[in-house]
N, C-alpha and C positions, 0 to 999 in steps of 0.2 A: 593411579593403579600401576603397580610395578610390572615390568616386562621381564620375560624369561632371560633376556640378555643382560639384565642388571644383576643376576645371581652370579656371584663370583667366589673367589677363594675365602673371603672373610664372611660370607653369608652364614648365619647361624641356622642350623637345621633342627626342626622339631617335628614330631610325628605323633599320631595316635595309633596304638596297636591293639588288635583284637581279632576275633574271628567269629562271625562275619564283621565287616567294618564298612561296607559300601554305603550304609545308611547314615553314617556319622555326620553330624552337623559341625563337628569340631574344626575341620579345616577351614570352612567358610567363616566361622566365628573368629578364629585366631588370625587368619590372613587379613581379614577386614581390620582387625586391631593393628596389625603391623603396618598396613597401608595408611591408616589414619595418623599414625605417629612417624611415618616414613622410616621404619626400622629395617635394617638389613637382616631380616629373618624370613624364613619360609617354613610352612607347616603342611604336612602331607599325610594321607592315610596309608597304613601298611597292614595288610592282612597277614598275620603271623601265626605260625604253629610252633616254630623252634624259638622259644623265648630266650634260652641261653645264647643261641647264636645271634639273636637280635641285640642283646645287651653287650655281647662281645664286640659286635660291630660298632655299637655306640661308643664303647671305650676306645676303639681303634681310630675313630674319625675325629680329627682335631676340631672340627666345627660343629659336631653334634652336641646340642645343648639340652634338649629335654624331650620327655615322652609323656603323653597321656596314655593311661592304661585302662582298657575296658574289658568286658566279658570276653573270654573266660580267664584272663591272665592276671587279675588283681592279686591273687594269692601266689601264682606260679612265679612271679618275678622276684619275690622276696629273697629266696636263697642266693640270688646273684647280685645283691646290693651290698654296699659297704656300711651304710648307716640308714636307720629308720627312726622317725620321730617316736618318742616314748608312747604317746597315746595311740599311735598307729600299730604299735606292737600288740597292744591289748585288742585293738579292733581285728587284727589278723589279716588285713589286706590294705593295699594302697592303690591310688589311681594316678600318681604322679612320680616321675623320676627326673631328677635334675643332675646334670653332670657338673661337678665343681672340681676343677683340676683333673686329677686322676681318680676321683671318687664318684660313685653313683649313689645318690641320696634319695631315699624313698619317703613319700609322705602322702597324706590324704587330704583332699579338698572338699569332699562331699559333705562331711560333718560340719566343718566351718562354713561352707556355703549355705547349708540349711539354717544354721544358727544365725547367720547374717540376715537371711530372709525373715526370720522371726523378729530379730531386733529392729529391722527396718519397718516392720509392721507394728512396732511398739509393744511387743509381747514381753511381759515380765514373768519370769519363771519362779521367782522367789516364793517358796512355800506351796507351789502348785503340784498337783497330781497330773502326771503325763501318761497317756496310754499309747503304746506302740502296737500297731496292727501289722504283723509280719516281722520275722526275725532274720531275714537274709542279709546280704552284704550292705545295702544302703541303710537298713535299719541298724546294723551294728555300728556303722560310722556315725549316724546321728545320735544313737543312744549313748555311746561313749563320750561324744563331744558335749552333749547336754549334761551328762553326769559330771564331767570334768570341769565345765566352765559356767555352770549355772547353779542356783541354790534350790532346785526343784526338791520337793519333799518326798515324792515317791514316783517310781517308774513301774508301770504295769505292762508286762509283755504278754501278747497273745499271738498264737500262731496255730495253724492246723497241723503243721509238721512238728511232731514231738521232738525229733532230734535237733532241729534248728532252735526250738524253744528252750530245750534243756541246755544246749550249748551256750546260747547267749545269756541265759539267766545265770548259769554257773560262772561264766567269764565276768559278767557284771558284778556279781556278788564278791568275787575274788579281786577284781580290779578297780572297784570304786567303793566309796564310803556311803553311797546312797541306798535308801530302802528300795529293794527290788521285789516285786510280786510277779508271778507268772501263772498262766493257766492255758490249757488247750482252748483254742478259739471255737466256741460254740455259742448257741443263743443265750444261755444263762450267763456265761462268763462275760459276754459282750454287754448284756444288760447291767450286770454288777459293775463293770468297769466304767460304763458311760454315766452311771449315776453319781460317781465320785470324781470323775475326771474334769480337769480344767482345760487340758490341751489334748487333742487327738491327732495322731500322726499315722497316716496310711502309707505303709511301705509294701503293700500287696499290689499285684498288677490289676486288681479289679477296677474296671472303669476305663482301662486303657483301650485306645483305638485298636481293633475295630469293635470291641465289645463295650461300647460306650453306655449301654443300658445297665451294666452291672455296678453294684456298689457294696462296700463291706459293712455299711451301717444303715439300717432302716431309719427313715427320716424321723419317726416318732421318738427315737432315742435321744435326739439332740435337745439341748436346752439353750435358751438365749444366753449369750455371754461366753460360751465356750469358744476356744480357738481350734480350728480344723485346718490341718496342713495335708496336702496330698502330694506325694512324691511323683505321681503320674503327671506328665505335662502335655500329653497328646491324647485327648483334647485339652485345650488350655483351661477350660472350666469343666471338670468332670461332674458326673451326676452327684457324687458325694459332696462336692463344693457347692453346687447349685442348691441342693436340699438343705445343706448346713446354713448357707446364706439366708435362705427363705425362713429358716427357724431362728434367725437372729444371732447367728454365730459370726465371728470374725474368720474369714477364710484366706488362705495363702496358697497360691498355685505353685506346683513343683517347678514351673519354668524359672521361678526366681532362684531356687537352689541350683538349677542347671546353669544359669548365667553366672551366678556367684562363683561356682566351683571353677568355671572356665576362666573367669577374671582372676581368681587366685593363682591358677596355673600360669596364666599369661604373665603375671607379675613375678612369679618365681623364675620363669624362663628368661624374661627380659630385664628385670630390675627396674622397670618403668611402671608408673601408674597406668592402669589399663583404661582405654577409652570406653567406659562402661556403656554409655548410651549407644555407641556404634555397635558394640557387640550384642546388646539387648535387641536392637533393631533388626540385626541379621537373624537372630533366633525367631523373632516374631514373624518376619517375612517368610522364613523357612516353614513355619507352622501355619502360614496362610492367614495370619491375623492382620 
């Protein structure tokens, strides 16, 4: 374990910014990775309101290397960056900033993190119908990543918020070549979507601690062989995943996306292969698993 007196002139600084930020597991995850590889890096949480001021400070400090960006700043940081990955321009938000020389480069790791979780579970999207429940920030990241990097046949978008739904549907239709369907999330729309869907992705907060009894999909709508992914990772196995598994579905916990996105950030910051098992273990310990 590194000691405070080992931090010096050459130590690279990384941080997570948001408001609030005290609950973040990111410092424990990243610092455990640095310790495992004996890297001269340190990662700390910063509760930030002045986003421009934070990025100005990042530019000014010779040893500031990277930022993780969380709510509510994933959109607010964009005007102050020099470059953004093309797919992230369509998504409209980023969660990572890397300082390369005198440039601040923005990118997203949520979508790629989710895709890796699917691929690790052996999911093949070729010709598949995917239903997305919820159209907020995480949904946008996953939707654009899947549309850009897989051969899914149709993406069905459902949300109770008409503005979120319309905005994502329009952006997907204009920014991808995939078939996009959308409908306000109600009982009939959910029934219709579940009947034809191969993959179901929950990006709503339903089932998140402390409301663990909630679920966005009644158990009777599942059919064996479907793939069900829940972006919620606290609890590790939500009611949605429990009932889907009991119905013969392949289930994927949101904790896999959370770890994967942190791993990708770590590798962008350090240029080293992340100690994935170490970082995964820290998350599971933090979640009491």
